[in-house]
N, C-alpha and C positions, 0 to 999 in steps of 0.2 A: 336196857337190853332189847335187841330187836329180832324179830322173828323173820327171816329171810324166804321170800316166796319162791323157793325151790326145794325139792327134795335131792336126794343125793345118792349115787353107786360108789362104793368103797370097794375099789380093786386092790387086790395083793395077787404077787405074783407066786405061782406054784412051781414043783420041779422044772417040768419042762421049760418054762420061761427062765428060770435061774440058769437052767445048762445052757440055754441057748446065749444067755448075755456072757457066760464065762467063756463061751467059744468066739465069741465077737470081741470081748475085752475081758482079759483075766484080771487087769487092775483095779476092774470095778468090783467094789465089795457090796456083794447082794447074795443073799440067801433067803429061805422061805421063811425067815423071821424078820425080814426086813420091812419098813415100814410102808403101810399102804397108800394110796394116792385115792382122793376124793374129785368125782366128779358132779357138777351140780347139773339136775335134770328138770325136767316139767315138775311143777308144784306138787299135786297131788295124783297119786294114781294107785289103782286097786290090786293090781296084778304086775309082777315086775317082767315077765315075758315081754309084751309089746314095748315097754320103756328100754329093755336090753336091746331086743331087735331093733330099735331105732337108733341107738347110740352106740352099739358094740363096735363098729368100723371106726367111729372117731376116736373112741377111747384105746382099741387095739393100736391103731396108726401112732397115737400120743405115746403110749408106753414104748413102742418099738423103735420111734422116733428119740426118744431119750437114751437109748442105747447106739443107736448108729442112722445116719440118714441114708445109706445106701438101700434102697428099698429092694434092691434084686437079693438081698439077703434075707429079707423078710419071709415067714413062712405064709401059707394060704391064708387070706383073710376071710375065714368063715366062722361061723358063731360056735361051731363044735369046737374049733381050733382053739378059739378065745376061752370057752370054758373049761377047757383042757389045762389052758396055761394060766388060767387066773380063778382065785376064788371071788365071788362078787357078793357084797352085803347092801342092801338096800334100806333107805331111810326116808322117811318124809317129814321130818322137822330138822330144821337146819336155824340155829340161833347166831347172833352177832353179837358177841359180848364186848367190843370196842364201840367208841363214842364216834370215831369218824367214818367218813363214807368208803363203801366197799370200792376199791378200785380193781382195775383188770386191764389185760391187753390180749388182743387177738394171737393164737398161735395156731398152727396147721391150717 
């Protein structure tokens, strides 16, 4: 097992996000119990606020873009709106239980 040199922000949609998604695409199954998404951020931090401020726009746009690519229907991209639409949990330890290397691709 390897320790990954990142911390994380776990993001889960709240009622305003769920309602927005249902307005955009009623066929998407989402509710407040749907799974969270995890975003890797800088390795160690002592306060979540600076890390959240540095990353919320990218995260917000990622979450919205999973529903629609039409940015004209997105809400205002502000920290207050983000925190109203999502629960955020932070953690500082990321472990990789797999033997192979971590792979990824750029998005957004």
